[in-house]
N, CA and C atoms as an extended XYZ file, in Angstrom:
546
Properties=species:S:1:pos:R:3:atomname:S:1:resname:S:1:resid:I:1 pbc="F F F"
N       -45.942       63.949      156.541 N   MET     1
C       -46.783       64.920      156.372 CA  MET     1
C       -46.910       65.024      154.822 C   MET     1
N       -48.648       64.626      154.784 N   ARG     2
C       -48.949       65.094      153.239 CA  ARG     2
C       -49.647       66.311      152.628 C   ARG     2
N       -49.039       66.601      151.968 N   ASN     3
C       -49.291       68.087      151.462 CA  ASN     3
C       -50.551       67.946      150.333 C   ASN     3
N       -51.989       67.880      151.159 N   ILE     4
C       -52.728       67.759      150.471 CA  ILE     4
C       -53.676       69.021      149.249 C   ILE     4
N       -53.405       69.146      148.225 N   LYS     5
C       -54.101       70.501      147.352 CA  LYS     5
C       -55.738       70.341      147.538 C   LYS     5
N       -56.646       70.981      147.403 N   GLY     6
C       -57.688       71.302      146.969 CA  GLY     6
C       -58.374       72.638      147.750 C   GLY     6
N       -59.932       72.399      147.516 N   PHE     7
C       -60.469       73.660      148.121 CA  PHE     7
C       -61.152       73.300      149.393 C   PHE     7
N       -61.270       73.850      150.412 N   THR     8
C       -62.155       73.868      151.261 CA  THR     8
C       -63.733       74.091      151.226 C   THR     8
N       -64.214       73.456      152.228 N   LEU     9
C       -65.763       73.592      151.975 CA  LEU     9
C       -66.276       74.933      152.072 C   LEU     9
N       -65.769       75.953      152.975 N   VAL    10
C       -65.887       77.335      153.063 CA  VAL    10
C       -65.678       78.179      151.799 C   VAL    10
N       -64.498       77.635      151.401 N   GLU    11
C       -64.241       77.928      150.023 CA  GLU    11
C       -65.042       78.220      148.862 C   GLU    11
N       -65.466       76.708      148.591 N   ILE    12
C       -66.587       76.361      147.717 CA  ILE    12
C       -67.821       77.221      148.098 C   ILE    12
N       -68.435       77.322      149.284 N   LEU    13
C       -69.445       77.899      149.616 CA  LEU    13
C       -69.261       79.215      149.235 C   LEU    13
N       -68.212       80.208      149.265 N   LEU    14
C       -67.869       81.648      149.150 CA  LEU    14
C       -68.069       81.825      148.026 C   LEU    14
N       -67.404       80.642      147.074 N   VAL    15
C       -67.381       81.078      145.481 CA  VAL    15
C       -69.334       80.926      145.092 C   VAL    15
N       -69.708       79.892      145.269 N   VAL    16
C       -71.052       79.682      144.889 CA  VAL    16
C       -72.237       80.740      145.441 C   VAL    16
N       -72.129       81.594      146.672 N   ALA    17
C       -72.475       82.362      147.134 CA  ALA    17
C       -72.129       83.568      146.285 C   ALA    17
N       -71.297       83.702      145.892 N   LEU    18
C       -70.817       84.972      145.159 CA  LEU    18
C       -71.106       84.737      143.511 C   LEU    18
N       -71.037       83.730      143.040 N   LEU    19
C       -71.930       83.449      141.701 CA  LEU    19
C       -73.556       83.732      142.178 C   LEU    19
N       -73.910       83.722      142.987 N   GLY    20
C       -75.417       83.608      143.209 CA  GLY    20
C       -75.656       84.913      143.159 C   GLY    20
N       -74.901       85.832      143.949 N   MET    21
C       -75.123       86.982      144.073 CA  MET    21
C       -75.104       87.848      142.609 C   MET    21
N       -74.187       87.607      141.963 N   LEU    22
C       -74.074       88.133      140.544 CA  LEU    22
C       -74.898       87.560      139.930 C   LEU    22
N       -75.436       86.352      139.871 N   ALA    23
C       -76.578       86.159      138.845 CA  ALA    23
C       -78.012       86.661      139.225 C   ALA    23
N       -78.093       87.337      140.490 N   VAL    24
C       -79.226       87.607      140.858 CA  VAL    24
C       -79.456       89.411      140.161 C   VAL    24
N       -78.267       89.902      140.609 N   SER    25
C       -77.773       91.234      139.697 CA  SER    25
C       -78.030       91.251      138.562 C   SER    25
N       -77.502       90.500      137.912 N   ALA    26
C       -77.432       90.381      136.416 CA  ALA    26
C       -79.223       90.254      135.845 C   ALA    26
N       -79.687       89.347      136.903 N   PHE    27
C       -81.290       88.998      136.170 CA  PHE    27
C       -81.965       90.489      136.665 C   PHE    27
N       -81.778       90.934      137.911 N   SER    28
C       -82.506       92.008      137.983 CA  SER    28
C       -82.019       93.498      136.990 C   SER    28
N       -81.113       93.522      136.582 N   THR    29
C       -80.196       94.589      135.770 CA  THR    29
C       -81.330       94.414      134.164 C   THR    29
N       -81.035       93.025      133.868 N   LEU    30
C       -81.636       92.196      132.564 CA  LEU    30
C       -83.561       92.763      132.889 C   LEU    30
N       -84.280       92.485      133.534 N   PHE    31
C       -85.564       93.055      133.783 CA  PHE    31
C       -85.713       94.022      133.724 C   PHE    31
N       -84.813       95.134      134.733 N   GLY    32
C       -84.786       96.371      134.056 CA  GLY    32
C       -84.538       96.977      133.078 C   GLY    32
N       -83.624       96.419      132.376 N   ALA    33
C       -83.764       96.680      130.912 CA  ALA    33
C       -84.700       96.655      130.012 C   ALA    33
N       -85.378       95.499      130.018 N   LYS    34
C       -86.462       95.145      129.148 CA  LYS    34
C       -87.941       95.874      129.382 C   LYS    34
N       -87.822       96.603      130.601 N   GLU    35
C       -89.003       97.431      131.118 CA  GLU    35
C       -88.491       98.735      130.256 C   GLU    35
N       -87.269       99.349      130.157 N   ASN    36
C       -86.508      100.557      129.967 CA  ASN    36
C       -86.960      100.303      128.359 C   ASN    36
N       -86.545       99.134      127.791 N   PHE    37
C       -86.864       99.059      126.280 CA  PHE    37
C       -88.252       99.273      125.899 C   PHE    37
N       -88.909       98.555      126.354 N   ALA    38
C       -90.192       98.495      126.245 CA  ALA    38
C       -90.918       99.889      126.075 C   ALA    38
N       -90.663      100.725      127.687 N   PHE    39
C       -91.083      101.994      127.688 CA  PHE    39
C       -90.703      102.759      126.191 C   PHE    39
N       -89.153      103.146      126.274 N   LEU    40
C       -88.577      103.369      124.833 CA  LEU    40
C       -88.928      103.107      123.458 C   LEU    40
N       -89.661      101.668      123.086 N   ALA    41
C       -89.987      101.725      122.217 CA  ALA    41
C       -91.598      102.174      121.617 C   ALA    41
N       -92.282      102.392      122.967 N   GLU    42
C       -93.751      102.876      122.997 CA  GLU    42
C       -93.355      104.430      122.646 C   GLU    42
N       -92.628      104.804      123.007 N   TYR    43
C       -92.259      106.389      123.307 CA  TYR    43
C       -91.956      107.003      121.855 C   TYR    43
N       -90.890      105.925      121.285 N   LYS    44
C       -90.399      106.205      120.042 CA  LYS    44
C       -91.486      105.862      118.739 C   LYS    44
N       -92.829      105.191      119.125 N   SER    45
C       -93.726      105.224      118.081 CA  SER    45
C       -94.594      106.407      118.072 C   SER    45
N       -94.840      107.124      118.982 N   ILE    46
C       -95.538      108.215      119.369 CA  ILE    46
C       -94.504      109.021      118.651 C   ILE    46
N       -93.717      109.492      119.267 N   ILE    47
C       -92.947      110.494      118.288 CA  ILE    47
C       -92.797      110.516      116.740 C   ILE    47
N       -92.053      109.270      116.744 N   SER    48
C       -92.061      109.066      114.962 CA  SER    48
C       -93.349      109.597      114.334 C   SER    48
N       -94.571      109.165      114.721 N   VAL    49
C       -95.988      109.629      114.325 CA  VAL    49
C       -96.068      111.112      113.906 C   VAL    49
N       -95.801      111.628      114.887 N   VAL    50
C       -95.809      113.422      114.819 CA  VAL    50
C       -94.627      113.734      113.764 C   VAL    50
N       -93.497      112.999      113.722 N   ARG    51
C       -92.314      113.208      112.867 CA  ARG    51
C       -92.860      112.966      111.532 C   ARG    51
N       -93.321      111.856      111.256 N   GLN    52
C       -94.027      111.367      109.829 CA  GLN    52
C       -95.063      112.489      109.256 C   GLN    52
N       -95.954      112.922      110.247 N   ALA    53
C       -97.090      113.773      109.706 CA  ALA    53
C       -96.392      114.790      109.139 C   ALA    53
N       -95.215      115.542      110.159 N   ARG    54
C       -94.877      117.066      109.228 CA  ARG    54
C       -94.289      116.623      107.942 C   ARG    54
N       -93.344      115.294      108.039 N   LEU    55
C       -92.643      115.186      107.112 CA  LEU    55
C       -93.512      114.934      105.692 C   LEU    55
N       -94.435      114.258      105.782 N   GLN    56
C       -95.268      114.180      104.385 CA  GLN    56
C       -95.880      115.459      104.348 C   GLN    56
N       -96.223      116.372      105.165 N   ALA    57
C       -96.584      117.350      104.616 CA  ALA    57
C       -95.851      118.496      104.039 C   ALA    57
N       -94.567      118.542      104.943 N   VAL    58
C       -93.555      119.443      104.032 CA  VAL    58
C       -93.227      118.912      103.009 C   VAL    58
N       -92.828      117.885      102.392 N   PHE    59
C       -92.550      117.234      100.972 CA  PHE    59
C       -94.145      117.026      100.222 C   PHE    59
N       -95.158      117.654      100.554 N   GLY    60
C       -96.233      117.564      100.065 CA  GLY    60
C       -96.796      116.504       99.352 C   GLY    60
N       -96.723      115.218      100.213 N   GLU    61
C       -97.149      114.117      100.141 CA  GLU    61
C       -98.649      113.969       99.760 C   GLU    61
N       -99.120      113.351       98.673 N   ASN    62
C      -100.625      113.251       98.329 CA  ASN    62
C      -101.593      114.649       98.222 C   ASN    62
N      -100.775      115.527       97.879 N   ILE    63
C      -101.443      117.108       97.912 CA  ILE    63
C      -102.805      116.961       97.134 C   ILE    63
N      -102.774      116.097       96.082 N   ASP    64
C      -104.043      116.459       95.407 CA  ASP    64
C      -105.081      115.568       96.261 C   ASP    64
N      -104.933      114.813       97.078 N   LEU    65
C      -105.738      114.283       98.312 CA  LEU    65
C      -106.158      115.090       99.255 C   LEU    65
N      -105.008      115.644      100.163 N   TYR    66
C      -105.318      116.231      101.501 CA  TYR    66
C      -104.657      117.515      101.325 C   TYR    66
N      -105.403      118.215      102.301 N   ASP    67
C      -105.266      119.858      102.432 CA  ASP    67
C      -104.084      120.066      103.522 C   ASP    67
N      -104.046      118.705      104.333 N   ARG    68
C      -103.198      119.006      105.290 CA  ARG    68
C      -103.100      117.375      106.044 C   ARG    68
N      -102.194      117.117      106.659 N   TYR    69
C      -102.063      116.086      107.784 CA  TYR    69
C      -102.345      116.479      108.965 C   TYR    69
N      -102.665      115.592      109.654 N   GLY    70
C      -103.326      115.839      111.094 CA  GLY    70
C      -103.045      114.604      111.985 C   GLY    70
N      -103.033      115.316      113.314 N   ILE    71
C      -102.633      114.012      114.461 CA  ILE    71
C      -103.729      114.321      115.454 C   ILE    71
N      -104.473      113.304      115.859 N   LYS    72
C      -105.424      113.726      117.132 CA  LYS    72
C      -104.522      112.815      118.039 C   LYS    72
N      -104.336      113.581      119.327 N   PHE    73
C      -103.666      112.858      120.839 CA  PHE    73
C      -105.100      112.587      121.441 C   PHE    73
N      -104.895      111.964      121.852 N   GLU    74
C      -105.796      111.133      123.039 CA  GLU    74
C      -105.055      110.759      124.152 C   GLU    74
N      -105.319      110.526      125.313 N   SER    75
C      -104.902      110.061      126.611 CA  SER    75
C      -104.380      109.065      126.467 C   SER    75
N      -105.155      107.640      125.453 N   ASP    76
C      -104.598      106.394      125.055 CA  ASP    76
C      -104.233      106.037      124.022 C   ASP    76
N      -104.643      107.073      123.110 N   SER    77
C      -104.299      106.785      121.640 CA  SER    77
C      -103.935      107.973      120.792 C   SER    77
N      -103.009      107.629      119.380 N   ILE    78
C      -102.826      108.875      118.558 CA  ILE    78
C      -102.953      108.338      117.221 C   ILE    78
N      -104.026      109.276      116.631 N   VAL    79
C      -104.661      108.818      115.135 CA  VAL    79
C      -103.407      110.033      114.188 C   VAL    79
N      -102.780      109.190      113.138 N   PHE    80
C      -101.996      110.432      112.030 CA  PHE    80
C      -103.418      110.138      110.934 C   PHE    80
N      -103.888      111.337      110.381 N   PHE    81
C      -104.646      110.829      109.173 CA  PHE    81
C      -104.481      111.802      108.028 C   PHE    81
N      -105.076      111.901      106.946 N   GLY    82
C      -104.791      112.955      105.963 CA  GLY    82
C      -106.434      113.293      105.727 C   GLY    82
N      -105.871      114.837      105.920 N   ASP    83
C      -107.494      115.694      106.147 CA  ASP    83
C      -107.743      116.650      105.146 C   ASP    83
N      -109.224      116.672      104.387 N   THR    84
C      -109.887      117.533      103.810 CA  THR    84
C      -110.766      118.632      104.139 C   THR    84
N      -110.790      119.745      103.911 N   GLY    85
C      -111.372      120.614      103.914 CA  GLY    85
C      -111.825      120.738      105.537 C   GLY    85
N      -113.224      121.292      106.209 N   MET    86
C      -113.419      121.513      107.264 CA  MET    86
C      -114.437      120.344      107.986 C   MET    86
N      -114.622      120.304      109.189 N   PRO    87
C      -114.280      121.269      110.092 CA  PRO    87
C      -112.495      120.248      110.800 C   PRO    87
N      -111.954      121.099      111.581 N   PHE    88
C      -110.910      120.841      111.748 CA  PHE    88
C      -111.075      119.552      113.079 C   PHE    88
N      -111.552      118.726      112.992 N   VAL    89
C      -111.408      117.752      113.689 CA  VAL    89
C      -111.620      116.213      113.061 C   VAL    89
N      -111.141      115.308      113.575 N   TYR    90
C      -110.943      114.098      112.965 CA  TYR    90
C      -112.263      113.127      113.138 C   TYR    90
N      -112.055      113.034      111.737 N   GLU    91
C      -113.724      112.463      111.345 CA  GLU    91
C      -113.676      111.184      110.831 C   GLU    91
N      -114.021      110.044      111.837 N   PRO    92
C      -113.850      108.463      111.127 CA  PRO    92
C      -114.742      108.298      110.256 C   PRO    92
N      -113.757      107.447      109.237 N   GLY    93
C      -114.720      107.091      107.978 CA  GLY    93
C      -114.503      108.244      107.158 C   GLY    93
N      -114.544      109.364      107.329 N   VAL    94
C      -114.122      110.736      105.971 CA  VAL    94
C      -112.677      110.814      106.177 C   VAL    94
N      -112.092      111.151      106.989 N   ASP    95
C      -110.415      111.182      107.039 CA  ASP    95
C      -110.008      109.766      107.230 C   ASP    95
N      -109.011      109.957      106.431 N   HIS    96
C      -108.016      108.928      105.683 CA  HIS    96
C      -107.063      108.403      106.521 C   HIS    96
N      -107.296      107.366      107.609 N   VAL    97
C      -106.380      107.341      108.699 CA  VAL    97
C      -104.855      106.819      108.141 C   VAL    97
N      -103.688      107.425      108.412 N   GLU    98
C      -102.647      106.699      108.054 CA  GLU    98
C      -101.658      105.436      108.719 C   GLU    98
N      -102.405      106.175      109.950 N   GLU    99
C      -101.328      105.029      111.318 CA  GLU    99
C      -102.211      105.459      112.756 C   GLU    99
N      -102.520      104.583      113.430 N   THR   100
C      -102.896      104.810      114.762 CA  THR   100
C      -102.204      104.062      116.044 C   THR   100
N      -101.832      104.864      116.724 N   VAL   101
C      -100.631      104.000      117.906 CA  VAL   101
C      -101.964      104.144      119.092 C   VAL   101
N      -102.126      102.938      119.578 N   ASN   102
C      -103.045      102.760      120.739 CA  ASN   102
C      -101.670      102.606      121.994 C   ASN   102
N      -101.816      103.386      122.816 N   ILE   103
C      -100.652      103.552      123.969 CA  ILE   103
C      -101.187      102.275      124.987 C   ILE   103
N      -100.149      101.149      124.998 N   ALA   104
C      -100.676      100.449      126.180 CA  ALA   104
C      -100.198      100.534      127.559 C   ALA   104
N      -100.973       99.861      128.378 N   GLU   105
C      -101.127       99.932      129.777 CA  GLU   105
C       -99.462       99.354      130.288 C   GLU   105
N       -98.807      100.011      131.256 N   PRO   106
C       -99.251      100.934      132.098 CA  PRO   106
C       -98.659      102.344      131.317 C   PRO   106
N       -98.853      102.592      130.348 N   TYR   107
C       -98.145      103.960      129.861 CA  TYR   107
C       -99.120      105.070      129.474 C   TYR   107
N       -98.641      106.395      129.940 N   GLU   108
C      -100.021      106.912      129.686 CA  GLU   108
C       -99.127      108.547      128.933 C   GLU   108
N       -99.909      109.125      128.491 N   ILE   109
C       -99.502      110.493      127.872 CA  ILE   109
C      -100.560      111.637      128.571 C   ILE   109
N       -99.636      112.838      128.963 N   THR   110
C      -100.793      113.904      129.157 CA  THR   110
C      -100.055      114.884      128.388 C   THR   110
N      -100.927      116.144      128.378 N   PHE   111
C      -100.935      117.407      127.970 CA  PHE   111
C      -101.034      118.492      128.979 C   PHE   111
N       -99.893      119.292      128.873 N   SER   112
C      -100.021      120.479      129.919 CA  SER   112
C       -99.807      121.926      128.760 C   SER   112
N      -100.233      122.400      127.929 N   SER   113
C      -100.271      123.424      127.126 CA  SER   113
C      -101.238      124.634      126.821 C   SER   113
N      -101.040      125.913      127.355 N   GLY   114
C      -102.063      126.576      127.430 CA  GLY   114
C      -103.731      126.089      127.569 C   GLY   114
N      -103.440      125.336      129.246 N   GLY   115
C      -104.579      125.373      129.582 CA  GLY   115
C      -105.526      124.140      129.097 C   GLY   115
N      -105.268      123.958      127.850 N   ALA   116
C      -106.264      122.525      127.200 CA  ALA   116
C      -106.089      121.411      127.830 C   ALA   116
N      -106.958      120.328      127.291 N   ASP   117
C      -106.791      119.228      127.643 CA  ASP   117
C      -107.206      118.171      126.340 C   ASP   117
N      -107.105      117.121      126.511 N   PHE   118
C      -107.434      116.150      125.144 CA  PHE   118
C      -108.869      115.920      124.896 C   PHE   118
N      -109.304      116.194      123.366 N   PRO   119
C      -107.962      115.841      122.386 CA  PRO   119
C      -107.524      116.878      122.019 C   PRO   119
N      -106.132      116.775      121.534 N   VAL   120
C      -105.424      117.994      121.017 CA  VAL   120
C      -105.027      117.647      119.509 C   VAL   120
N      -105.678      118.590      118.904 N   TYR   121
C      -105.426      118.152      117.208 CA  TYR   121
C      -104.389      119.037      116.940 C   TYR   121
N      -103.281      118.450      115.948 N   LEU   122
C      -102.424      119.066      115.183 CA  LEU   122
C      -102.454      119.030      114.044 C   LEU   122
N      -102.153      119.990      112.906 N   TYR   123
C      -102.613      120.213      111.907 CA  TYR   123
C      -101.420      120.709      110.872 C   TYR   123
N      -100.770      119.713      109.884 N   TYR   124
C       -99.628      120.524      108.956 CA  TYR   124
C      -100.007      120.380      107.607 C   TYR   124
N       -99.901      121.660      107.572 N   GLU   125
C      -100.538      122.232      106.020 CA  GLU   125
C       -99.892      121.293      104.816 C   GLU   125
N      -100.085      120.549      104.046 N   ASN   126
C       -99.657      120.042      102.842 CA  ASN   126
C       -98.963      121.237      101.893 C   ASN   126
N       -98.044      120.626      101.666 N   GLY   127
C       -96.692      121.395      101.107 CA  GLY   127
C       -96.093      122.635      101.650 C   GLY   127
N       -96.503      123.054      102.732 N   THR   128
C       -95.571      123.736      103.808 CA  THR   128
C       -95.379      123.187      104.801 C   THR   128
N       -96.100      122.881      105.348 N   GLY   129
C       -95.852      122.077      106.941 CA  GLY   129
C       -96.107      122.810      107.804 C   GLY   129
N       -96.799      124.025      107.800 N   ASP   130
C       -97.135      124.900      108.834 CA  ASP   130
C       -97.925      124.410      109.532 C   ASP   130
N       -97.801      124.616      110.945 N   LEU   131
C       -98.855      123.941      111.845 CA  LEU   131
C      -100.145      124.861      112.841 C   LEU   131
N      -100.948      124.557      113.018 N   THR   132
C      -101.991      124.919      113.592 CA  THR   132
C      -102.481      123.752      114.507 C   THR   132
N      -102.710      124.313      115.880 N   SER   133
C      -103.243      123.517      117.119 CA  SER   133
C      -104.140      123.916      117.500 C   SER   133
N      -104.863      122.637      117.965 N   TYR   134
C      -106.430      123.151      118.813 CA  TYR   134
C      -106.024      121.883      119.967 C   TYR   134
N      -106.949      122.638      121.068 N   GLY   135
C      -107.043      122.008      122.088 CA  GLY   135
C      -108.376      121.815      122.833 C   GLY   135
N      -108.962      121.046      123.728 N   THR   136
C      -110.079      120.831      124.661 CA  THR   136
C      -109.958      121.956      125.403 C   THR   136
N      -111.066      122.974      125.626 N   ILE   137
C      -111.381      123.490      127.102 CA  ILE   137
C      -112.765      123.067      127.157 C   ILE   137
N      -113.127      121.996      128.432 N   GLY   138
C      -114.057      122.140      128.912 CA  GLY   138
C      -114.865      121.200      127.361 C   GLY   138
N      -116.532      121.678      126.817 N   PRO   139
C      -116.506      121.047      125.609 CA  PRO   139
C      -116.195      121.717      124.254 C   PRO   139
N      -115.189      122.776      124.277 N   GLU   140
C      -114.974      123.519      123.509 CA  GLU   140
C      -113.809      123.296      122.868 C   GLU   140
N      -113.289      123.367      121.184 N   LEU   141
C      -112.298      123.200      120.532 CA  LEU   141
C      -112.069      124.535      120.470 C   LEU   141
N      -110.582      125.186      120.716 N   VAL   142
C      -110.260      126.319      120.860 CA  VAL   142
C      -108.508      126.187      119.845 C   VAL   142
N      -108.260      127.295      119.244 N   LEU   143
C      -107.014      127.493      118.573 CA  LEU   143
C      -106.166      127.813      119.445 C   LEU   143
N      -105.270      127.150      119.527 N   MET   144
C      -104.114      127.458      120.471 CA  MET   144
C      -102.989      128.641      119.459 C   MET   144
N      -103.242      129.592      119.642 N   GLU   145
C      -102.728      130.669      119.268 CA  GLU   145
C      -101.148      130.463      119.086 C   GLU   145
N      -100.443      130.895      118.135 N   LYS   146
C       -98.824      130.267      118.126 CA  LYS   146
C       -97.983      131.856      119.068 C   LYS   146
N       -98.740      132.924      119.120 N   SER   147
C       -98.367      134.192      119.738 CA  SER   147
C       -98.221      133.461      121.511 C   SER   147
N       -99.687      132.931      121.753 N   VAL   148
C       -99.641      132.651      122.881 CA  VAL   148
C       -99.338      131.499      123.751 C   VAL   148
N       -99.390      130.286      123.060 N   VAL   149
C       -98.678      129.174      123.204 CA  VAL   149
C       -97.975      128.565      122.280 C   VAL   149
N       -96.558      129.014      122.497 N   ARG   150
C       -95.578      128.926      122.078 CA  ARG   150
C       -94.836      127.533      121.681 C   ARG   150
N       -95.284      126.461      122.607 N   ARG   151
C       -94.628      125.133      122.763 CA  ARG   151
C       -96.032      124.150      123.163 C   ARG   151
N       -96.365      123.410      122.302 N   LEU   152
C       -96.966      122.193      123.010 CA  LEU   152
C       -96.141      120.994      123.798 C   LEU   152
N       -96.559      120.841      124.873 N   ASP   153
C       -96.143      120.077      126.134 CA  ASP   153
C       -96.392      118.813      126.134 C   ASP   153
N       -95.891      117.402      125.725 N   PHE   154
C       -96.693      116.349      126.520 CA  PHE   154
C       -95.699      115.754      126.867 C   PHE   154
N       -96.137      114.895      128.099 N   GLN   155
C       -95.604      113.764      128.910 CA  GLN   155
C       -95.890      112.790      128.870 C   GLN   155
N       -94.888      111.291      128.441 N   PHE   156
C       -95.355      110.354      128.360 CA  PHE   156
C       -94.452      109.715      129.408 C   PHE   156
N       -95.107      108.952      130.400 N   THR   157
C       -94.674      108.126      131.762 CA  THR   157
C       -95.050      106.713      131.619 C   THR   157
N       -94.685      105.819      132.448 N   ASP   158
C       -95.176      104.704      132.916 CA  ASP   158
C       -95.968      104.469      134.094 C   ASP   158
N       -96.386      105.870      134.481 N   GLY   159
C       -97.065      106.015      135.815 CA  GLY   159
C       -96.314      105.433      137.138 C   GLY   159
N       -95.053      105.572      137.267 N   GLU   160
C       -94.130      105.319      138.169 CA  GLU   160
C       -92.980      106.171      137.806 C   GLU   160
N       -91.595      105.629      137.434 N   ASP   161
C       -90.506      106.304      137.367 CA  ASP   161
C       -89.579      106.509      136.115 C   ASP   161
N       -90.229      106.186      134.961 N   LEU   162
C       -90.024      106.294      133.479 CA  LEU   162
C       -90.839      107.576      132.987 C   LEU   162
N       -90.011      108.737      132.952 N   ILE   163
C       -90.341      109.835      132.060 CA  ILE   163
C       -89.956      110.344      130.984 C   ILE   163
N       -90.978      110.616      129.687 N   LYS   164
C       -89.851      111.116      128.825 CA  LYS   164
C       -90.905      112.391      128.135 C   LYS   164
N       -90.298      113.786      127.646 N   TYR   165
C       -91.380      114.514      127.033 CA  TYR   165
C       -90.841      114.677      125.464 C   TYR   165
N       -92.190      115.405      124.601 N   ILE   166
C       -92.417      115.541      123.687 CA  ILE   166
C       -92.936      117.060      123.523 C   ILE   166
N       -91.743      118.007      123.059 N   TYR   167
C       -92.416      119.268      122.558 CA  TYR   167
C       -92.393      119.572      121.427 C   TYR   167
N       -93.408      120.127      121.219 N   ILE   168
C       -93.711      120.386      119.464 CA  ILE   168
C       -93.601      121.983      119.401 C   ILE   168
N       -93.116      122.638      118.354 N   PHE   169
C       -92.588      123.856      118.571 CA  PHE   169
C       -93.820      124.541      117.885 C   PHE   169
N       -94.713      125.581      118.179 N   GLN   170
C       -95.549      126.285      117.558 CA  GLN   170
C       -95.220      126.579      116.269 C   GLN   170
N       -94.249      127.144      116.137 N   VAL   171
C       -93.645      128.241      114.763 CA  VAL   171
C       -93.084      127.235      113.883 C   VAL   171
N       -92.072      126.130      113.803 N   SER   172
C       -91.672      125.374      113.092 CA  SER   172
C       -92.660      123.815      113.062 C   SER   172
N       -93.504      123.559      113.887 N   GLY   173
C       -93.897      122.295      114.066 CA  GLY   173
C       -92.870      121.084      114.210 C   GLY   173
N       -91.978      121.162      114.923 N   ILE   174
C       -90.714      120.097      114.585 CA  ILE   174
C       -90.884      119.655      116.292 C   ILE   174
N       -91.435      118.284      116.257 N   ALA   175
C       -91.227      117.566      117.525 CA  ALA   175
C       -89.931      117.051      118.083 C   ALA   175
N       -89.496      117.838      119.282 N   GLU   176
C       -88.297      117.298      119.722 CA  GLU   176
C       -88.452      116.513      121.218 C   GLU   176
N       -87.036      115.278      121.349 N   GLU   177
C       -87.659      114.907      122.337 CA  GLU   177
C       -86.477      115.419      123.854 C   GLU   177
N       -87.186      114.970      124.995 N   SER   178
C       -86.422      115.121      125.966 CA  SER   178
C       -86.563      114.281      127.401 C   SER   178
N       -85.758      114.278      128.094 N   SER   179
C       -85.539      113.082      129.427 CA  SER   179
C       -85.913      114.265      130.606 C   SER   179
N       -85.580      115.531      130.074 N   VAL   180
C       -86.029      116.529      131.360 CA  VAL   180
C       -86.812      117.336      130.728 C   VAL   180
N       -87.409      118.257      131.882 N   PRO   181
C       -88.647      118.887      131.431 CA  PRO   181
C       -87.859      120.573      131.300 C   PRO   181
N       -88.401      121.119      130.443 N   PHE   182
C       -87.754      122.741      129.750 CA  PHE   182
C       -88.840      123.688      129.462 C   PHE   182
């Protein structure tokens, strides 16, 4: 009797099936990671604009050019600009745009503070970083008093299962990130 060493067809098919399942799992994980990275990159670009506006105001950059740095939040874009004088609205062609972030599909940002809606304006006073915020209620632009609206809440989502929050505290003007609502 001969002793033949090797693999049976069943063993080979089991190994091939196992490798196939591992490959499918790896590709699905890779695809999910790609979606998560794209979502986080978009989110980080938004929060970095808010932080940059406050930073430039606190350090008094271009204090001879601007009274304040502003951010105009819309549901599909954010504009960071240098502002002088009145009124407290972003005026294309008058205010100097520092950066614009267009929110790509399928992402969206919502605002849920003080009963206000978009557009929302944040103004950081140049040299101090003091925050003044305005929201829209109907056709009116209204000041969101710090004693009434202590925190500005923005929710960034992909419309399905990815959600991140941006909280801007009225007293300090600091923007905080969160994965959970508070």
